[in-house]
N, C-alpha and C positions, 0 to 999 in steps of 0.2 A: 566118601564124597561129601563136600560141603557146598551147599547151594548159595546163590546170590541173594541180594536184597529183594524183597517182595516175591520170594519164591518159596519152595519147599523141598523136602527130600525127594519128591517125585522127579526133580530135575536130573537125578542120577540115572534115570532110564536112558538118557542120551548116551551115557558112557558105557552101558552094559554090553552093546554089541562089540565094543573094542576090548573090554576087559575079560568078560566071561570065557570067550574062546581061548584065552591065554591062561586059563585056570586061576584067575585072580578073583578072590572073593571080594564082594563089595558090601560095605556098610554105609548107610546114609541115615542121617537124622534130621529132624526139623530143629533148626537153631531157635533159641529163645525168641518168642514173639512171632514166630513164623509157623505156617502149616498147623499141625495139631499140637504144637508145643505150648506149654504155659508161658506166661510172660506178657506183660502189657506193651513193652517197648523192645525194639531192636537197638543194638548199640554199634552196629556195623563192625563187629569184631571184638570190641572191648570186653563185654561180658561173655560173648559167645566162646571166647578162648577158654574160659573155665568149663563151659559145657563140653567142649572138645576134650579137655583134660580128663574129665570124668569118664567120657566114652572110651578114651584110650586106656585108662586104668582097667575098665571092664574088659575090653578086648584082649588086653595082655594077660588076663587071667584065664582065657580060653585055651585049652590044649591044642586047638587046631590053628591058632594064629602064630606064625613064625616071625613075620616082620610086618611093619605097617608103613604104608605110604599115604600121603594126603593128596587129594585132588580137589582143589577149591576154585570156585568162580566168583569173581567180584568180592562181595562181603566174605564169602567162604575162603577165597584166596588170602585175603587180609587176615582172617582168623587163623588160617594155616601158618602164615608167617609169624604171627604173634606166638602161637603154640610151639612151632619148631625152634624159635629162639630160646625157649626154655627146656626143650626136650631133645636131647642128643640121640635118643633111641629111634627117632623117626627116620626111616630108611631113605625116603625120597619125597619130593613135593612137586606136583604139577600145579602151577599157579597161573590162572587165566584171569587177566584184568584186575589185578589187585590195585588198590589206590595208594598213593604216596602218604598222604595224611588227610585228615578230615577237613582241615582249614583250606587246603588247596582245592579239594573237591567243591567246597562251598563257594570259593572264589570263582572257580571255573563255571559253576552253574549260573552264578550271577552274571558273569561276563558274556556267556552264551545265551542268556535269557532273551525272551521275545521283546521285552520292554526295556528301554534304557533305564539305567539305575545309576544315580550319581555316586561317584566313588566314595565321597565322604560318608555316605549312608551305610556303605558295606561294613565298615568296622563297627559302627554302632549296632547294626542289625546282628552281626556275628556275636558281639558281646551279649546282646539280649538273648539270643538263642543259646549261647554257652551257659548263661545263668539258668535258663529254663530247663535245659537238659540236665544240668548238675542237680537241680532240685528234684526233678521227676525221675530221672533214670540213674542217678547216683554215680556219674562219672564226668570227668572234665574232657570235653571234646578236643582240647589241645593236646591231651595225652595220647590220643588215638593216632599213632604215627607208625604204621608198619615198616616204612622205609628205615626208620631209626633202629629197628630191631632185626632187620634182614642181615 
């Protein structure tokens, strides 16, 4: 189970009553920058996809694991899409509230904001945030597009 933004592995508790009676084992982790995980920043799936890759490698080495499905919510759903695009051994995905791409999320947040924001400033502010994220978190937010990998 992969949690959403501003959450942790404890979010998986909501899925346990559905999965455990079906004899489905559940593994959940704190994605980078969340819960008890290391990391100063979250990347809404960009770097978390590599965390998931590492966990899948570990799980596949266990003799009790026969197949793996992913259940992700929000950031976790987007992370699942990014990983599933690269990993044909994933048996199934349950994707709750994945986002199309980070640029669209940012534009929707601005449009639905409480205060009017002139349209010409949106592009400028996005470019500023893009530069800052690139320098601090080492990825280009324009490359975060789960829909292009689905």
